[in-house]
N, C-alpha and C positions, 0 to 999 in steps of 0.2 A: 282600362288599364291590365298593363300585360304581369307576367308570372311573376319577374324577375321587380314588378312595382309593390307587388302587396304585401301586406306588414308586417313584419320579422317575426315568425313562428320557432320555438325547438322542433329541431331535428325530427320529432315523434310525437308533436302534440297535437298531434288529427287523432290518435286513440284514445281522449282524453276529455272528460268535460269541464273538468275543474282545471286553472293554474295551478302548476307547485305553491303548495305553502313558503313564503319570504323563508321561512324557517329553517323550512326544507332545502329551499332554497342556495343558503348561504353552508348548512351543511355537507350537504354534497357537492360544492362545488369544489373543483383542484385549482382554476386554475388564478389563483394565486401563487401556485409554487410548481406547478406544472407547465406555467410562459416561457421556462428558460428551454424549454425543450424546441421553442415555438421553429428555430432555426433547422432542427431536423425533420419534424412534419414538416418543413418546404421543400425540405433535400429529397424525402420520402413521395412526397404528392408528388414535385417539377418529375421522375422518374414516375410513378406511375401514370402519368397525363402520357409523357411519352409511349410508354408499352399500347395504353390504350387509344394511341392516334395511328403507334406503325399497326396495331390490329382489325384498325376502323373503325372502333367502336367514337372517340373523338376524331371532328372533323380537324384540317389542321387551322383552320379558321378559330375553333375549339381554344383547340390547342396552345392555339399563337396569342388566345390572349389569357389565359391562364396562365404564363407565361410570364405575361407582364403583370398581370396581377397579381403573382406571388413576388416576382423581382419588388413593386412598388411596396407590398409587406411587409416586406424584409428591411428595406432601407426605414420603413416605422419605425419595427424592431429595434433594428442598430442604432436608432434616434433617438429611439422611446418615445415617440408618438405612436405610439399601435392604441388603441381603445376600445383597453380589453376591458371586459362587465361579464360582472357575476352572470349574467341573464343567458349566457353562450355556456355559462360552467366550467368548458375546459378550450385548452390551447386550441383541439382541432375545431370544436364549432365555432370558436372567438376567430380563426383565420376562415372559416372556409363561410364564415357570412361575413364580415369582410373581402372575404374574393367576387362575393354575390353582388357585391355593391358594388363593387371597383366594375364589373365584366359583365355581369346580369348572370342570365343561364348555363354561359358555360361552366360558371362556379359551380350552376347544381351537377352538372352530369358530373365532375371532375370526381365524384364518389362512388362510381358506378365499378363494378364490381371490390368494391375494401368494405371494410364496418372502424368502426373503431377502436375495435376490439385486435382487429391484427394491424392496425395505424398505431398502435400506441406502444404495441413491442414492437414493432419498427421503432418508431420511434427511442425507443426506450432504449436498446440495440445499437442503433445509431448512436449514441450520445454517451452508452457507456465503451464502445469500441474506442470511440476520438477517448474520453477521458487516461482508456488503458495506455492506448500512447503515448499519454502525455505524460503520462507513472513512470514509465520505462523510461522518458529523456531524464525525466527530473531523479528516480533511481540511478541513472547514472554519472549524475551530477555527483551527488553524494556518493556512490562510490568512489569517483575521483577524490573527492574530498577526505574516503578514511586513507586514499591512499598515497596523497601526499602529504601526510603526516605521520605512517608510520614508514614512508622513506626517509624521513628525517629521522627517524626512533631506532632506527637495526639496534641497533649497542645500549640507548638505552635501556636501562635493565628494574622491573617491578617484581614484586610477586602477585605468581597466579596463587589466586583464595579458591578452599571449599570450603565449605561452607559457613562462607566470610572470614574465614579463618588459613594464614598463612602458609600455605605447601608447599607450591621449588620456585623458582625463580623462573621468571620468562622477559622474552623483548618484551618492552611495549609496542610494537611492530605486531609483532606475532598476537600482542591482545588485540588491536584493533582489526587484523586480518579475518579476526573470527569474525568479526562485524561484515566486513566484505564477502562475506563467504554466504552470509544470513544471505544477507540483501540479495547474489545470486541467485539463491534458491526465489526469493521472492516472487524476482525478476522470472526465473522460468512459470512459477505458478501463474504470472498474469499471462504471459504469452499460451501458455497453454489451455486458458483460459476464455483467452480474446477470441479461440480457433471453434468452443460453442456457443461465444457471445457473437462473430459473426456468420449465422445464420440465417435466412430469411425467415418471416411467419406472415408479410405481406402475399395476400391469395386466397389465406383462408378464411379471410372474409369473418362472418360474428363467427361460424365455429365450425359450417359442414366442407367451408370452399364456396367457388361463387359457379352459375352455371355461365356466364359469360366467359369469352372464347380469348381469356386475359395468357401472360408469358409470361410465369410468373420468372423461369431462367433468365427472361431479358432484363424483369427489373429487376435481379441479383446482379448481373454486368452490370448495369449504370449504376449501383450504390456501395458497388465495391465485396457483395457478401461471398464467400468462397462458398455456399450449396443454401438451399430450399431449410425450415423445420418441413419433413416428413410429414407427417399425422395434421391435420386441420383442426383435432380439437386440443391436442396436445399444444399448438403453434399457439396458439390466442391466451392459453392458461401458464402454460409453463414462464416461471418464474428461475429456475432453476440458477441461471444462470448470472442472477441480480445477488442468489445466495451466496455463490461458490464466489463471485466477484468479492462479496464481501465477504468472506470467509479468510480471499487471501488478504484483501485490506487491513483485515482483523490481526491477522500473523504476522506482517509486516508491521504494523501498529505497538506489536507484542515486544517484536525485535529492538524499536525504536523507543521506547519503554524501556526494556533493559539497560541499554547502553545508557540514558537518561538515568536510572536509579545509578547507576555510578557514576556518571557527573557530577551527578547532588552532590554523594560521598566523598568522588575525590576533591571536590571544592572545598568541603567541611578544613576548615585549618587544621581537625585532627588526621587529617591523609594531608591536602595539602599539597598534592600529583597534580594538580592542573591549574588552569585560570582561565576563563568565560570571558571573551570581551564584554566593557562594557556595554554596548550595543544593545547583547542578550540578557541580561540582569534590569535588578531593581534594587532601588533600595527599603528602608520601611521608615515609615510616619511618623514610628517613636525610636529610634535607634539609631544613631546616625553612624551606625559604623558597618551597617551590611549589608554586603551583595548576595541579592537572593537567586538563584538561580531557578526563573519562575520559564524560561520559555523549556526546557526538563521537564518540570516537574508541571506543565500543561502539555506537555505533549504526555505523560504518564498517566498525565489525570484523562487526554480526551483519547489514552487505548481504552479506555472502561467503557468513554461511552461509543465507538466504533464497534466491541464488540455486544454491547445493548443495539446496537443495529441490527449484526446479526443473527442475533438472539431472536427479537423482532420479528423481520422477516420471515426464521423457522419455523415459528409463531402462527402467524398470520395464512401462512399455506396450509398448516397440517392438515385441516380438519374443512378442507374446499373441495366440493365433485366435482366432475369434469362440467360444464368449461369455464368460461369466462367469467366473474363476480364480482359483484360492486367492492368486494375487498383489493382487491390490488388495486385501486385507489389510494390503500396506504402505503402499495410499496417505493412511493418516489420518493419522500424526505426524506426515510433513511440510505436510501442510495443516494440520493442529491448530498445532502449533510456528509456520510461514508469518502464522496468524490473532489468532495470542498476541505475538508478538514484534513484526508488521505494530500490532497496537491501540495493544501499552503504547510502541513508540514515538514513535510521532504523541502519545501523550495529552502521556509527560514533553519531547518535541518541543516541543512548545509549550507549555507552563510554561518553559522555557525561551531561547523568545525571548520570552517577557513578561519577561526576566530578564536584558535585556542593553542594558549604559551601549554609545556610539559615542564612540570620540576623534576628535569634529571635527578640531581640532586638530595630529592622528598624519596621519592622512587627509589635511588641504590640503598639510601640509606632503612627505607620498610621492608623492601628486599634481602636485608644480612640482619631481620629482627624474628623472632619468631621460627629460627632452627630450620628456614627452607631449606641446606645444603641434606637433610639426616639423612636421606634417602640416597644422595649420594655417595653418604658412607652407608652402608649399605648395601648398594652395587657392588661400593669398593671391594667392601668383605666376602658378596657374593663371589665377585671376579678373582679370588684368592684362594677359594674353593668350599668359602663357608657354608652350608643351606641356608637358601634364604631367610625360613625364619628364625630362625640362632640366629644369624645377621640380623633381622627384625629387633629383636629381642635383646641385643649387643649393645645399639644400637640408643634404645630406646632408656636403658639406662644410662647413656654417657650423655645422653638428652638429662636426665633429670636431674644429673649427676652436675651440669652448665648449668641449668637455670638454679640450681641451688647456689655457686659460686657468681649468679649473676653477669654471664658471658655466654657466646657465642660458640659451637661447637669451633670452629679455625681459632677462637683463643684459648684453648687449651691449649699445655705443651703435648706432645709426642710422647713423656714419661706414660703423664696422667693417662691418654689414649689409649696404651697401651694397655694396663690395668684392667683395660672391658675387652682384649682383645691381642693376645701375643704376636700376631699372623697382621697389624698394623705396622707399617711402616715406613719413612721419612716422606715418600710418597705422597700421603696421604695428603696433605692442605693442599696440593694443588688440586685437589678433586672437590673439597671443598670449600675453596672459591664459588664468587657466584658469577663469573666467565667459566670457569671449568665447567659450573653444570651445567646451566646452559650449555654450553661447547659439545658437551656429549649427547646429548637431545639431538646426535645428527640423523635422523632419518626422517622421509617425509612425512610430510605435516607437523615436525619436531619444529622447538625456539631455537634451535640449533642458531649463530648467523647467515650461516653457508646459503642453510634451508629458506631460514627466512627471507632472502636476499633474491632466492630463486622464488619461494615463492609472490613477495614480490612482482616479478619480471611476469610469471605465468599471469597474475589477474592484470597487470596492464598491459599486454596481449589481446586479454578473454577480453577485457573491458573496449579496447580500439576493434577486434573484433567483431562487440555487439555494437556497436556504432557503424557499419556498414549500411 
């Protein structure tokens, strides 16, 4: 019997006199969830094998056999024909066992100069790097959807809120652009995170490096990594990059949760600001009139789940001594779920924002309530020489009077307004209109239509440049 014909055993079974208990096997196995790393495991193995061949550790024949075997395995995985088994506990051992079945001893030689510790760290980094690249495309699409909607509503006026109370009128486009800015920062964070993800741990082996004359730089080049993890202990035990990604994902989901909260409020008949397309709403099993904003509500809920994954990873790592520990097996499920949930959220949110109808009339009516131009009257008085604190007091009394009359400041006769300050002239009503209010905010970052159009143009330019 040749070595390739020996009965299959665990890669470490020679150390033990009795087999692993079935309960332990089921409890410790990760293959049911880490098998999604198969494509990245194969990618890393091919680069490792090529390097081993180039330095003379593998023969050309072994390398060719490994290439062929891994190609067969990749096809089996893609076609859902791969024989996954709990006996081989993780994605790495499952693939190695199958490779050995296909190509014999060459498959056993592949693991020379590496450990599952640096192997899994490499796989996760490859997986996460691809996920970040995908998120960047998805974020651009969502930003584009928001910009497109904003371009239609530069002159649509709405109440700006603080404390969820009417504050000052703003352009609806200006409001949407606030979220474009948030998503821009999210993209920057992911770009920054990717740099730290894209460092190669392979070659650190179990924890101390390897005595084989491997070329880590060559593997990094083959896999597109920007650099090497510089310390072997840190390379196999570090999960900062996963935590950093989950932190960026959590903040991104917080931004989408805030927008979701607004959409939920705006869809309410009490607001009636927007209408989300029927494809993104559901009905009630008992109340036939209902249109429930399920997508925004689920995004708001899933943000808590993503934040929970971040907290879980932080707690997972906080008590671990160097170097690798089995605890780290628990990093994958929260990380995988974060990636998949974020990706699905970005896709559906982009589709939903492309199917939002804006009720400009309701927005304008709401902006005319709550004395949204009161600050403009105070500014008017200040420009005529009144100290701001005095102007504030004058306008507060005018608002109290208008409230008792059941009207807006703009509806008060000039004679009435002059009872609060004699310097108020006939030009006052121009500043008390919604258009006058927003037009006066003509500074960089302000809500004046001219500034909003410039901001939209700049957002378009940034968006186009980011796609190059």
